[in-house]
C-alpha positions in Angstrom: 35.1 -79.0 -4.1 35.9 -81.3 -7.0 39.5 -82.8 -6.8 41.0 -81.7 -10.1 44.6 -83.1 -10.7 47.9 -81.1 -9.5 45.8 -79.7 -6.1 46.3 -81.9 -3.5 49.2 -80.0 -1.6 47.5 -77.0 -1.8 43.6 -79.3 -0.5 46.0 -80.7 2.3 47.3 -77.4 2.9 44.0 -75.3 3.4 42.6 -78.0 5.4 45.1 -78.1 7.8 45.4 -74.6 8.6 44.4 -73.1 12.1 41.0 -70.7 11.5 43.4 -68.2 12.9 45.0 -67.9 10.3 41.8 -67.6 8.2 40.9 -64.8 10.0 44.2 -62.5 9.4 41.9 -59.8 7.5 40.4 -58.9 10.3 43.1 -58.6 12.8 44.9 -55.8 10.2 41.8 -53.9 10.0 41.7 -54.7 13.8 45.0 -52.8 14.7 44.9 -50.3 12.7 41.8 -49.4 14.8 43.5 -49.3 18.0 46.1 -47.0 16.5 43.7 -44.9 14.3 44.1 -41.6 17.3 47.7 -41.5 16.5 47.4 -42.0 13.2 44.9 -38.6 12.0 46.8 -36.4 14.3 49.8 -37.4 12.4 48.5 -36.6 9.3 47.4 -32.7 11.0 50.9 -32.3 11.7 52.2 -32.9 7.9 53.5 -36.2 8.2 52.9 -38.6 5.0 50.8 -42.2 4.9 54.1 -43.5 4.2 56.2 -42.0 7.5 52.9 -42.7 9.6 53.3 -46.5 8.6 56.7 -47.1 8.6 56.6 -45.4 12.3 53.8 -47.5 13.3 55.5 -51.4 11.8 59.0 -50.2 13.6 57.3 -49.8 16.7 55.1 -53.0 16.0 51.8 -51.7 15.8 50.9 -52.2 12.7 51.1 -55.3 10.6 50.4 -54.6 7.6 51.8 -53.8 4.5 51.5 -49.5 3.1 49.1 -50.0 1.0 47.0 -51.9 2.7 47.5 -48.8 5.2 46.0 -46.4 2.8 43.2 -48.3 1.9 42.7 -48.8 5.8 42.7 -44.6 6.3 40.2 -44.2 3.5 37.8 -46.7 4.5 38.1 -45.1 8.2 37.8 -41.3 6.6 35.0 -42.9 4.8 33.3 -43.7 7.8 33.3 -41.2 10.2 32.4 -38.7 7.5 29.5 -40.2 6.9 29.0 -40.9 10.8 29.5 -36.9 11.1 27.0 -35.6 8.3 24.3 -37.7 10.1 25.3 -36.5 13.5 25.3 -33.1 11.8 21.5 -33.4 10.0 20.0 -35.1 13.2 20.6 -31.6 15.0 17.7 -29.2 15.3 19.0 -26.3 13.4 16.1 -23.0 13.9 16.6 -21.3 10.3 16.1 -17.5 10.1 13.1 -16.1 7.7 14.7 -15.2 4.2 15.1 -11.3 4.0 14.9 -10.4 0.4 18.2 -8.5 -0.1 18.0 -7.5 -3.7 16.9 -8.7 -7.0 13.2 -10.8 -7.5 12.5 -12.4 -10.5 8.8 -11.0 -11.7 7.7 -14.1 -15.0 4.9 -10.3 -15.7 7.7 -7.6 -16.3 5.6 -4.6 -15.6 6.1 -2.7 -19.1 5.7 0.8 -17.3 9.1 0.8 -15.4 10.7 -0.3 -19.1 9.7 1.7 -20.9 
């Protein structure tokens, strides 16, 4: 990294940061995963994401802002729905043979029935 004028303070700060601070983003996702079992039943019960976030933050169970929390909920829903779809598609399903129940298209019309 080249040293630009005026970046000495930033360079010193960045190089002195502990590794624990550098992986802070992963900690937010992990804390969300820890409370995900409480989030989705609360959503189904009719609580808004804002209220759920405030509750979890007040309890000290979640340490991220509301926008990040919303992103985690969306990401978790997408991941879990993809897993559910994969599980459903791998199940063996017996299909009943389709029986004609009405109209069938015949490209060559029977002229006796038309006139």
